[in-house]
N, C-alpha and C positions, 0 to 999 in steps of 0.2 A: 554562764549563756549570753546575756547584756553587755558584755563588753565584746563578744565574740559578734553578736548580731551587729554592734555599732562599728566594729574596726574591719566589718566587712557589709556594710551597707553599699557604697558603692556598687561593687558587684550585684548584690541583692536587687538595686535597681536596673541595672544597666540587664539583667536578665527578665526582670518584669516589663521592663522596656521593649526589649524586641520580641519577645511573648507575643505581646497583645501587637504591637505590630504585624508578626508575622502572620497569627491568626485573623487579624480585620485583613491583610492583605488577602488573604485565602478567601475569606467569604466574599471578597470582592471578584474573586478571580471564579468563582465556583458560579455568577451568574454570568458568566461570557461564554457558556454554554447555550444560557436562553436569548442571548447576542445573536450567536451562529443558527438559534434553530429560529430566529425571527422572533422570537419570542418576546422578545426584547428589545428597543431601539434606545438607541445612546441620545436619542429627546426624548426622553422619557423621564418620571422618576425614579423605578428600576435602573436606568441605563447611568442617571447621574447619582446614584449610591452607589452602582459598581465602579465608577469613576473616581469617587471622593473614597472609596473605601481600599479602590487596589494605590491610587498615588497616595493616599494619606496613610497605607500602610510603609508602605516604602519610606517616605518621610520621616515615621516613627521609626522606624529600626535605623535608620542613617542617623536620626537625632536631629533632623534639617528644620531648623522652624517649626520645633516644636508645640510650643504654644497656642501657634497660631491655628496651626494644624490638630491638637486636641479641642481647641473650641469649636471648628470647624465640624470635626467627627462627633461630638458630642451630642453637637445641634440635630445633625443628621442622626443618630440614634433616637432623641426624645420627636423626629420626625416619625420615623420609623415604628417607632412604640404607640403610637397614637395614632397614624394613620392605617397600620397594619393588625396590629395585639388589641387596641382594648378594643376596638369590635365584637372581640370575641370572648370580650371579660376581663374585670382588671389586674384578676393575679395571673401576676409573669409563669411563673410553673406551671398552670394550664392552658393562659392561650398565646404558647409559642414566644414567648416576649422578653425568656430569661437573659437569652446573649443580647441582646440590646440592653435591658436594663445594668449587667454586668459590665459591658461595652463603654455605656454612658457613666460609670464610677470610673471606670479606669481612667478615661478620659480626661475626667476630674484630676484625676491624684497626678497625671501628666501634665495638666495645665498648671496645675497649683507649684510643684515643683519642678517644672522643666521637662530637660533632654539629660539631667546629670553630668557626670564626669566624662564618660566617653563618649564623648556625640561630638558633629559637625557642628552644634550651636558652640560651645564648649570652645572647638578647634578657631573658629571664626571669631570669637570675643575674647581670646587671647592675642588675635592679630590686628 
């Protein structure tokens, strides 16, 4: 099993990066409805979060500037947790902050390991 995992680590990490980027992008896209209905303005914390989530998600999917984007998105998740969830209690399972904590942890992994083998970052660094 260990040999299989080590042999296929690049594939697993690629899937991890794509899934995290896609889910984060969808998280931001879900805020667009609030923008069109007037509940969210672009010049607000929610508007900024929407932009970071959509653009950041796309960049993570592409593997473009992954470490920088991961730092920005990790900070966004910390702010989201403390601004929106902590007032309802500290436990992320009861205050609705579980996605923010999980995204934060995923962005720390991306920050530490970068985009991986199949990414625009690796293509750019080879050239």
